C-alpha positions in Angstrom: 39.0 163.2 -16.2 41.0 163.1 -19.5 39.6 161.2 -22.5 42.3 160.8 -25.2 42.1 160.0 -28.9 38.6 161.1 -29.6 38.0 160.5 -33.3 34.4 161.5 -33.7 32.7 164.9 -33.4 30.6 163.6 -30.5 31.4 161.6 -27.3 29.3 160.3 -24.5 30.8 160.7 -21.0 29.7 158.0 -18.4 29.9 158.0 -14.7 29.0 161.5 -13.9 27.7 162.1 -10.3 24.2 163.4 -9.6 23.8 167.0 -8.5 27.3 168.1 -9.7 28.7 170.9 -11.9 31.3 170.0 -14.5 33.4 172.0 -16.9 34.4 170.4 -20.2 37.1 171.4 -22.7 38.2 169.9 -26.0 41.9 170.2 -26.9 42.8 169.7 -30.6 46.4 168.4 -31.2 48.3 168.0 -34.4 51.9 168.4 -35.6 51.5 172.1 -35.8 50.5 172.5 -32.2 47.4 172.4 -30.1 44.4 174.6 -29.3 41.7 174.3 -26.5 38.0 175.0 -27.0 35.9 177.5 -25.0 35.0 175.7 -21.7 31.5 174.1 -21.7 29.5 173.8 -18.5 27.1 171.1 -17.5 25.1 170.6 -14.3 23.6 167.1 -13.6 20.3 166.7 -11.9 19.8 165.1 -8.5 18.9 161.5 -7.9 15.2 161.0 -8.8 13.0 159.0 -6.5 9.4 158.2 -5.7 7.6 157.3 -2.5 7.6 153.7 -1.5 4.0 152.5 -0.9 5.3 149.4 0.9 6.7 151.6 3.6 3.6 153.8 4.1 1.7 153.7 7.4 -1.7 152.1 7.0 -3.3 155.5 7.7 -1.5 157.1 4.7 -2.5 156.9 1.1 0.2 157.2 -1.7 -1.0 158.4 -5.1 -0.8 156.3 -8.2 2.3 158.1 -9.4 3.9 157.6 -6.0 4.7 161.3 -5.6 2.0 162.4 -3.2 1.1 161.1 0.3 -1.9 162.1 2.3 -3.5 161.2 5.6 -6.5 158.9 5.0 -8.3 157.2 7.8 -10.1 154.9 5.4 -6.9 153.3 3.9 -6.2 150.8 6.6 -6.1 147.6 4.6 -2.4 147.2 3.9 -0.4 144.0 4.3 2.4 144.1 6.9 6.0 144.5 5.6 9.2 144.9 7.6 9.6 148.4 6.0 6.2 149.7 6.9 5.7 152.3 9.6 3.5 150.7 12.2 3.1 152.8 15.4 0.0 154.8 16.2 1.0 158.4 15.4 4.1 157.5 13.3 2.4 158.2 10.0 5.5 157.8 7.9 6.6 156.9 4.4 10.1 156.6 2.8 11.5 157.3 -0.6 12.4 154.3 -2.8 16.2 155.0 -2.9 19.1 154.8 -0.5 21.9 157.3 -1.0 25.5 156.7 -0.2 27.4 159.3 -2.1 27.1 162.7 -3.9 24.9 165.8 -3.6 21.2 165.6 -3.9 18.3 168.1 -3.8 14.6 167.5 -3.5 11.6 169.5 -2.4 8.4 168.7 -0.4 5.4 170.7 -1.6 3.1 171.4 1.3 -0.4 170.6 0.3 -2.2 172.4 3.1 -0.6 170.3 5.7 0.1 172.0 9.1 1.6 168.9 10.7 4.4 167.1 8.9 8.1 166.2 9.0 10.7 166.0 6.2 14.2 164.5 6.4 16.4 161.5 6.0 16.9 158.2 7.9 18.9 155.1 7.9 17.2 151.8 6.9 17.8 150.7 10.5 15.7 153.6 11.9 12.8 152.2 14.0 9.4 152.2 12.1 7.5 152.4 15.4 8.8 155.8 16.3 8.4 159.3 15.0 11.3 160.2 12.7 13.8 162.4 14.5 13.0 160.7 17.8 16.1 158.4 17.4 19.7 158.5 16.5 19.1 157.1 12.9 16.9 160.0 11.5 17.1 163.8 11.0 14.1 165.9 10.2 12.5 169.4 9.9 9.1 169.3 11.4 6.0 171.5 11.6 3.2 171.2 14.1 0.7 174.1 13.5 2.7 177.3 14.2 5.7 175.4 15.8 8.7 174.6 13.5 11.6 172.6 14.8 14.5 170.5 13.5 14.9 167.2 15.4 17.4 164.4 15.8 17.6 161.8 18.6 14.7 163.5 20.4 16.6 166.8 20.6 14.7 169.7 19.1 15.7 173.2 18.0 13.1 175.8 17.1 13.5 177.5 13.7 11.6 180.5 12.2 10.8 180.0 8.5 8.8 182.5 6.4 5.0 182.3 7.3 4.4 181.8 3.6 6.7 178.8 3.2 5.0 176.3 0.8 8.0 174.2 -0.4 10.7 172.7 1.8 14.0 172.3 0.0 16.3 169.5 1.2 20.0 169.5 0.2 21.9 166.3 1.1 25.7 166.3 0.7 26.5 162.7 1.7 30.2 162.9 1.2 30.6 166.2 3.1 28.2 165.0 5.8 25.6 167.7 5.7 21.8 167.9 5.5 20.4 171.4 4.9 16.8 172.7 4.7 15.7 175.7 2.7 12.6 177.6 1.7 12.2 176.0 -1.8 10.5 179.1 -3.2 13.2 181.5 -2.0 16.7 181.5 -0.7 16.1 181.3 3.1 18.3 178.9 4.8 16.5 177.1 7.7 19.0 174.8 9.3 21.9 172.5 8.5 22.8 169.2 10.3 26.5 168.2 10.3 26.5 164.4 10.2 29.1 161.6 10.0 27.0 159.2 8.0 27.6 155.5 8.9 25.0 154.0 6.5 23.2 154.9 3.3 20.1 157.2 4.0 16.7 157.5 2.3 14.3 160.4 2.2 11.6 160.1 4.8 8.3 161.9 5.5 5.7 162.1 8.2 2.2 163.4 7.5 -0.4 163.9 10.2 -2.9 166.0 8.2 -3.6 166.9 4.5 -0.8 165.9 2.1 2.8 166.4 0.8 4.0 166.0 -2.8 7.7 165.3 -3.5 9.5 167.0 -6.3 12.7 165.0 -7.2 15.3 164.7 -9.9 15.9 168.5 -9.7 19.1 170.3 -10.3 20.6 172.0 -7.3 19.5 175.6 -7.4 22.2 178.0 -8.5 22.0 180.0 -5.2 22.8 176.8 -3.3 25.8 175.8 -5.4 29.3 176.3 -4.2 31.9 177.9 -6.4 33.9 174.7 -7.1 33.3 172.6 -10.2 34.4 169.1 -11.1 36.7 168.7 -14.1 
């Protein structure tokens, strides 16, 4: 991107992508010649989002700030919506954004839960099935001491650290990848290679305790590639 004829000593750049590293340089030009500034670096944060209460299963409770979801047998009085998870056992909730470009990173803080799933899904993913049990969703799931990644009912076991407390999710929509990490360390857990056909939204299942989402984060330095946008 080249911006010519800047007259002021400040300038606002619009249209930067989320979760991207940029390098900026200013070049001064006059009749005597030209000179470039020292490059400046900028890293944009990922797309922020919250949980969508209208999608939450009737056995789930979403906090007032829409960042925490917990299993709650008493919270069954919810109106039916077409986006709400409905099946017995499919205790799901989605994020309130659909992503169709760029790189995005978020984390799920495990609030004592030993049975949960974290991933992404198309809007068309069935709400009466567990996420990962169909061709429209991809997840990392834990059930007690068993950890798996799942898509279209196919599972693969993984072995995270026994002390894992935050699941990091790195979505690169344009490159077609969904990667899971230990959010408190650098351990890579698994990467799905996906040819996305639709926008995707973050999605979560919680069968006990709670999860809290941490969003609008910069992509951690150790997960960044070496290439920058300029």
